[in-house]
C-alpha positions in Angstrom: 130.9 122.5 110.1 132.1 119.8 107.8 135.6 119.8 106.3 136.0 119.9 102.6 137.9 118.1 99.9 137.1 117.3 96.3 133.6 115.8 95.8 132.7 112.9 93.6 129.9 114.0 91.3 127.2 111.4 90.9 123.8 111.1 89.4 121.5 108.3 90.5 118.0 107.0 89.8 117.4 103.8 91.7 114.6 101.7 90.2 113.3 99.5 93.0 112.3 95.9 92.2 113.5 95.6 88.6 116.6 95.3 86.6 116.5 98.6 84.7 118.6 101.6 85.5 118.4 105.2 84.4 120.4 108.4 85.1 119.1 111.1 87.4 120.2 114.7 87.7 123.3 116.3 89.2 124.4 115.1 92.6 127.7 115.1 94.5 129.0 113.2 97.4 130.1 115.0 100.5 133.6 116.4 100.4 135.2 115.0 103.5 138.7 113.8 104.5 137.7 110.2 103.7 136.0 111.0 100.4 137.7 110.4 97.1 140.2 113.1 96.2 139.8 112.5 92.5 138.4 115.0 90.1 134.6 115.0 89.7 133.5 111.8 87.8 130.9 111.3 85.2 127.3 110.3 86.2 126.7 106.9 87.7 123.7 104.6 87.7 122.6 101.8 90.1 119.8 99.5 91.0 118.7 98.6 94.5 116.4 95.5 94.8 113.1 96.3 96.6 111.9 94.2 99.5 108.4 95.8 99.4 105.3 94.6 97.5 105.3 95.0 93.8 102.1 97.2 94.0 104.4 100.1 95.0 107.3 99.4 92.6 106.3 101.9 90.0 105.7 104.8 92.4 108.5 107.4 92.4 110.2 108.9 95.4 112.6 111.9 95.3 115.2 112.1 98.0 117.1 115.4 98.1 119.9 116.2 100.5 123.6 116.3 101.4 126.2 113.5 101.7 124.0 111.4 104.0 121.7 110.9 101.0 124.1 111.1 98.0 127.2 109.5 99.5 130.5 110.6 101.1 133.4 109.5 103.2 133.9 105.8 103.2 130.4 105.3 101.8 130.5 107.2 98.5 128.2 105.0 96.5 124.7 106.5 96.6 123.2 103.2 95.6 124.0 101.8 99.0 123.4 104.9 101.2 120.4 105.4 103.5 118.2 107.1 100.9 118.5 104.3 98.4 118.0 101.7 101.1 114.9 103.4 102.4 113.4 103.9 99.0 114.0 100.2 98.1 112.5 99.1 101.4 109.4 101.1 100.8 109.2 99.8 97.2 109.7 103.1 95.3 111.5 103.9 92.1 114.0 106.2 93.8 115.6 109.3 92.5 118.4 110.7 94.6 119.6 114.3 94.2 121.7 116.8 96.1 125.3 117.5 96.9 127.7 116.9 99.7 129.0 119.8 101.8 125.9 121.8 101.1 122.7 122.7 102.9 119.8 125.1 103.2 122.3 128.0 103.4 125.7 126.5 102.9 127.3 126.1 99.5 130.6 124.4 98.6 132.3 127.3 96.7 135.6 125.5 96.5 134.1 123.1 93.9 131.4 125.4 92.6 128.5 123.6 94.2 125.7 125.9 95.3 123.3 125.7 98.3 120.0 123.8 98.0 117.9 126.5 96.4 120.2 127.1 93.5 120.7 123.4 93.0 116.9 123.1 92.6 116.9 126.1 90.3 119.5 124.2 88.2 117.3 121.2 87.9 117.7 119.0 91.0 113.9 118.7 91.2 113.5 117.7 87.5 112.5 114.0 87.7 112.2 111.9 84.6 109.1 109.9 84.0 106.3 109.7 86.6 106.2 112.6 89.1 107.2 111.5 92.6 104.5 110.7 95.1 107.0 111.0 97.9 109.5 113.9 98.3 112.1 113.6 101.2 114.1 116.8 101.8 117.1 116.3 104.2 119.6 118.8 105.4 121.0 121.1 108.1 124.1 119.1 109.0 126.3 121.5 106.9 124.5 124.6 108.2 126.0 124.8 111.7 126.5 128.4 112.7 124.3 129.8 109.9 121.5 132.1 111.0 118.4 130.1 111.8 116.2 132.7 110.3 117.9 132.2 107.0 117.7 128.4 107.3 114.0 128.7 108.0 113.4 131.0 105.1 115.3 128.9 102.6 113.8 125.6 103.8 110.3 127.2 103.6 111.0 128.2 100.0 112.0 124.7 99.2 108.8 123.3 100.8 106.8 125.7 98.7 108.6 124.6 95.6 108.0 121.0 96.4 104.3 121.6 97.0 104.0 123.5 93.7 106.0 121.1 91.6 104.6 117.9 93.0 101.0 118.5 93.9 99.5 115.6 95.9 102.9 114.2 96.9 103.8 113.5 100.5 106.6 115.9 101.4 108.8 115.0 104.4 111.4 117.2 106.0 114.4 115.4 107.6 117.4 116.6 109.6 119.9 117.2 110.8 122.1 114.2 111.8 125.0 115.0 114.1 128.0 112.6 114.4 130.4 114.3 116.8 130.9 117.6 118.7 128.3 119.3 120.9 124.6 118.8 120.3 124.3 122.5 120.8 125.6 122.8 117.2 122.7 121.1 115.7 120.0 121.8 118.3 118.9 125.2 116.9 118.7 123.8 113.4 116.6 120.9 114.5 114.2 123.1 116.4 114.0 125.5 113.4 113.2 122.8 110.9 110.8 121.0 113.2 108.9 124.2 113.9 108.8 125.0 110.2 107.5 121.5 109.4 104.8 121.8 112.1 103.7 125.2 110.8 103.5 123.9 107.2 101.8 120.7 108.1 104.7 118.7 106.8 105.9 115.5 108.6 109.4 115.9 110.2 111.9 113.1 110.9 114.6 114.0 113.5 117.9 112.2 112.8 119.9 114.2 115.2 121.0 111.4 117.5 120.8 108.4 115.2 124.6 107.9 115.2 125.7 110.5 117.7 128.4 109.3 120.2 128.7 105.9 118.4 132.1 106.2 116.7 132.0 102.5 115.6 129.2 103.4 113.2 131.3 106.0 111.4 134.1 106.2 108.9 137.5 107.2 110.0 136.6 110.9 109.4 134.0 110.6 112.2 131.6 112.4 109.9 130.0 109.8 107.6 128.4 106.5 108.4 130.0 103.3 107.1 128.3 101.1 104.5 126.9 98.8 107.2 125.6 101.7 109.2 123.9 103.1 106.1 122.0 99.9 105.7 120.7 100.2 109.3 120.0 103.9 108.9 118.1 103.2 105.7 115.9 100.7 107.5 115.2 103.2 110.3 114.5 105.9 107.8 112.1 103.7 105.9 110.2 102.9 109.2 110.1 106.6 110.0 108.7 107.5 106.6 106.2 104.6 106.7 104.9 105.9 110.0 104.4 109.3 108.3 102.4 107.9 105.4 105.0 106.9 102.8 
């Protein structure tokens, strides 16, 4: 289970392939020993250049998850984390939402950040402008020890909400990514999410071992990837999403 300190609140809408920026909805970086201990900040904006063809530049992708998507540890800037890199690589206008230290079941009560379903109820899936044609839902890394039946139920509800709110969009389920400890911590969650995705006909991306056992890819907290690692992870995520139709 991740350790907690004060999160940095951020809001990000990454517009790929152009110079404009806009603000997204509420998101927070993962509270970890290496994260900023400052009080929650105001919303931030950023632009990530796209390396994909311009024909996709106006399509929108929504990435929703924990600190691996919104930033945390020594990589708190969501504009340079794996979700932003993947969205830019694929050529999408990228909206990043979510909160560090949270998951399908786990909330961050110390800082009043709810679990995923309540974040969505509070507007995390409200996307300005064109509705997303790609929705990437990542999580489970903060849900170690939680009942897998509850994880499955809540993740299933989120998939239903995504299908209802974004008809026609490609919805992809991602997670979890383990950095240290025993793989037995994340294995039940991985199996649960993969089984759910298969049942719902939703593509699944397994990040469990992407950085596992490679301490040189992590911040000093051994919990969060470095900026350089996020660049590589973003490329890998983009490739995985492209193989699944993104």
